[in-house]
N, C-alpha and C positions, 0 to 999 in steps of 0.2 A: 350285215344282217340281211334277212330275207326281205323280199318285196312286201310280204304281209306286214312286217314290222315297220317299214318305212312309208307305207302308203298312208296318205292323209285321210282322216275320217271326216264325216259330215260336220262334226262339232268343230274340227280344226278350221274348216271352211267358214263356219259361222264366226269363229274367233277372228279370222282375217277380216270379215266384213265389218264386225263391230269395231275392230281396231282402226280400220280405214275411216269410219265415221268419227270415232273418238279423237283421232289426231288430225283429220282433214277438215274438221268443221269450220276453221277460219276461212276456207275457200268458198264456203256455201252459206254461212250464216254471218249476220252483222253483229259484231261484239258490242257489249255495253261498255260502260266506263270502267268496270272492274270485272273480276272473275265472277260469273253468275253463281250464286251460292248453291243452286240445285244441280249444277253440271257435274262436279266431282263426285258427290254422293250417288248420282245416277250412274256414272261410269263404274263406281265401286260396286253398286248393287248389281250391275251386269257381269262384272268380272268374276265374282265368287261363284255364282251358279254356272258360269261358262267353264271355269276350271273343273267343277264337278261333272259337267256334261262331257267334257273331253275325256276325263278319267273313265266315266261309265261307258262311253263310246269305245274307248280303247280296250277296256276289259271285255265288253260284249263282242267286239270284233276279233278277239284273240291276239291283239297286238301287245297286250299287257297281261301278266299273270300275277299270282301272289308274290312271287319272288321279285318281280320287277317293281311291284308296288312298294315292297319293303325297301328296295334300293332307292326308290324315289324319296322315301322318308329319310334315308341315310344321307343322300346327296343334298337334300334340302337343308338338313342340319349342318352339314359341312359348309355349304354356301352361306348359311346364316352366320356362321362363326367367322368365315373368311372376310365377309363384307366389312364389319367394323374394324378389322385389322388394317385395312388399307384406307378406308374412309374417303376414298376418291381424291386424295391429295394429289394435285397436279394431274388429275385424270388417271392415276394409278389405281386400278381396281382388280382384285384377285379373283373375283367371283365369276367373271364371264367366260373364262377359258373352261371352267367346269361345266357350265351350261352348254357350251359348244360341243365339247367332247361327249358329254352324256346324251345330248340330242342326236349326235352322229351315231352313237351305238344303239340307243333304244328307240329312236324314231321321233317323228315330228310331234305327235301328241304328248309323248313323255317330255320332250324338250319344252313345250309350251307350259305344261303343268309345273315342271320343275322351276322354270323362270318365275312364274307368277307366285308360286308358293314360297320360294326362297326370298323374294323381295318383301312379301307380306310378313313372314316370320322375322326377318332381319329388321324390318321397321318396328315391330313390336319390341324386339330386344333393345334397339338403340333409341327408342322413343321418337322414331322418324315418321310417325303417322301424320299425314297432312293431305291437302288437296292434290298433291303430286303423286301420292302413293298408287292409286289405281292406274295412272298412266305409266308409272314405273313397272308395275306388275305386267301390264300388257306389253310394253316395250321389251322387257327382259324375256317374257314368254315368247315373243317373236324371234329373239336371238336364238333360243333353243329350238324353236319350231323349224326355222329355215335351215339350221344345221342338220336336221333330220331329213331334209329334202335335197341335200347336195348330191351331185352325181357320184357314181361308184368310183373308188380308187383304193389302192392298197400301198403299203410300204411308205417310202419317203414321199411318193406322190400324194398320198392321203394327208400326210403331215403338212406338206406345203399347201394343199388345198384348204385345210382347216386354218392354217396360219393366215392365209390370204383372206379367208372368210372372217376370221377374227378381226382383222384390220377394217374390212368393209363394214361389218356389223357394229363395230365400235363407233364409227362415224354415224351410221344410220341411227343407232340408239340415241346419240347426242342430238342429232337433227330432229327426230320426232319428239323428243322431250322438250326441246326448245320451241318447236313449232306449236305445241299445245298451248303454251302460255305467252308466246311472242306478242300476240295482239294487245296484251295488257302490260307488257314490260317496258315499252318504249313510248315516249311522248309522241303526240301527233305531229309535232313540228320538225321531225327529223326525216332524213331521206331514207332511213332504214326501218321506219315504223310501218305497222300495218295500216292500210288505207282502204276502208270498205268501198270507196268510190272507184277503186281500180279493179281491173280484171285479175283472174287467178295467176296468169303468167307474170304480170307486173308485180304482184305481191310476192310471188315466189322469188323474183329477182331481188326484191328488197330483203326478203328473208335470207337469201344467200349472203348478201352483204352484211346483214346483222350477225349471222352465224360466224362468218369469218372474223368479224371484229371482236366478238365476245367469247366464242367457245372453241375456236380452232385448236388452241393449245391443250385444252382438257380432252378433246376428242383424240388428238394425236397421242397424248399420253396413254389413254385407254387402248388405242389401237396397237401401240408398241408393246404394251404390257401383255395383251392377248397373244400377239405373234411370238414374243419371246417365251412365254410360259408354254404355249402349245408346242413350240419347237423343242423345248427342253424337257417338259414333263409329259407332253401329249402322247408319245409312243408308249410309255409305260402305263399311263392311265387308260389308253385304248385297250391294251392287252388285259389289264385288270378288269375293266368293265365288261369286255367281251367274254372273259372267262366266267364272270359271275352271271352273265346272261345266258350262258350255254346250258341247255337242259341237262339235268343229271342223268347219267346212264349207269344202270346197275347190272353187273354181270351175275347171272344165276350161279350160285355156289354148288359144289358137289353135295349131294344128299349124304347125310351121315349113315354109316354102315350099321 
């Protein structure tokens, strides 16, 4: 796609800043004994207007049009149906390769909106609404967002690039989701629990040990699923989405005699 379509908008930059605060708060705030009841609703209240702002910014900047907006709805519906089919068993999730390929084709703003909307609608379908939902929406949005910011590549090189990104983003998604709730998930008397008396680097070291002990298998399953699906289905899906994104060209017909 062109540089106009892959360029990040101001709303995308705001999304990155809000995401950094939403996930990185344990490094700067002292947690209470349990999840603060106002935290998740606050993040949720920020995510929905943020998705709308990204869409409006993309439309105003010419990076999205009516056809792209319709494709967003179609892909969100597909992703919402794919997610319950896999249910994350052993980390196997069929949704993320769609976010990655779509973000690659339509750009960062589209990828962010698709990830957030898909997680929201799939949660409504599966009754998976809870304090984790706004964090899932942000994290999935960032998977699609950064796919739209990957460097240029074509052919097999592009497929390998996306497969590699699929593996990296799978671990990143698991890490940030764990990090948001890690301070409340482990007792204070363990060597892998959050300790507000320690500095950020020491707590990050503890979190790395916690993540390896609890989530490595799930993250690995998600990473392998992404890589395999992108390698097998990615080339065809890239061609299909790029064909749908190509502006229609009409040849003037001969005037009737």
